[in-house]
N, C-alpha and C positions, 0 to 999 in steps of 0.2 A: 382420524387421520390428519385433520387440519392442525390440531394441537401438536401432533408429532412433527409436522412440517415446520411449524413455528419454533418448536424446540430445536430442531436440526439447524434452522437458520440462525437462531440465537447463539448456539454453540459454535457454529461455523464462523460467524462474524467475531465472536470472542477470540477465536483462534487467530484471526487476522489482526486483532486489535493491539498491535505493537509495531512501532516503526521499523525495527530490525527485521521482524518477520516479513513485513511488506517488502523491504529491500531485498531480502533473500528470494522471495517469490519473483520479484522483478528480474533478478539475475537468472533464476532458473527458467524464466520465460524466454530468455535468450538461448538457453541450452543447458544440458546436464552439467553438473559441476560437483567436485568433491569438497570436503570441508575446508581444506587448505586454500583452494581457489576462492571459495566464498569468503573466507576470513580475510584474504588479501584484498579482494575487491571492496569489501565493506569497511576495511580498516578497523576491525574489531578483534578482541581476544577470541581465541579458539573456543574457550569455555562458554562465552556468551553465544557464539554462533551455534555450538553444539546444543546448548540449552534450548535455543529457539527452534532448531531443527527437530529436536525431540518432541516439542509441542506440536509442530506441524505434522510430524509423523503420526503422533497419537491421534490426531484428528483426521487422518487419511488425506491430507492435503498434499504431502510429498511422500515419496517412497525412496528407500535407499537400497542399492544393490552392491554387494561386495565384489570388488574387482581387485584381486591380489590383496594388498594390505590397505587398500582405500575403499571408502564407501562413496559411490556415485549417487547423487541425489537428483531426482527428477520430479516434475509436477505430476500428480496422479491424474489430474483432469485438465486437458488443454483449455477448457473453458475458463480456467483461472486467469489466463492471459486476457480474455475478453472482459472478465470482471475488473481487472486492474485498469484496462483501457476505459471502461465505463466510469470507474471511480475518478480517473484523471479528467474525463469530460465533465463530470459533475463538479469537480474542483474548479475547472476552467469556467464553467457557467457561473459559479458563485463569485469567482474573481471578476468576471465581466459585470455582474450585477453590482458588486462593490465599487468597481471603477466608475460605473454609471452614476451611482449615488454620490460618490466623491466629486465627480465632475459637476453634478447639480449643485452641491454645496459650494464648490469653488465659484461657479457662475453666479450664485446668489450673493456670495461674499463680494465678488467683484462689482456687482450691481450696487450693493450697499455702499461700498467704498467710493464708487463713482458718483453717487448721488450727492449733490451739493448740500451742505448743512445750512440751515437758516439761522 
């Protein structure tokens, strides 16, 4: 069972491993949208958006429902919203760590520059 769970997680994260797919998920976290809406919001070609939606559908991350001549896409699991929020927080934590390190370097450089030379 553990191996199956690890395999699921690996495949799941592979499906998320594209900036356009992440952007699509962020948009769908705000509410259901059709391909044209997504295409307009991301500023990308329809074929690129459709290709990424196909991958997300194949991995059961989004679903599409036909309404007239449009397909409306929705997140399959609302926990995706939480996952994206956690990823953003991890990014912010890394950013804070990087800024702290850069501040330390800047302080050390300032100390070196302020020390009179003999």
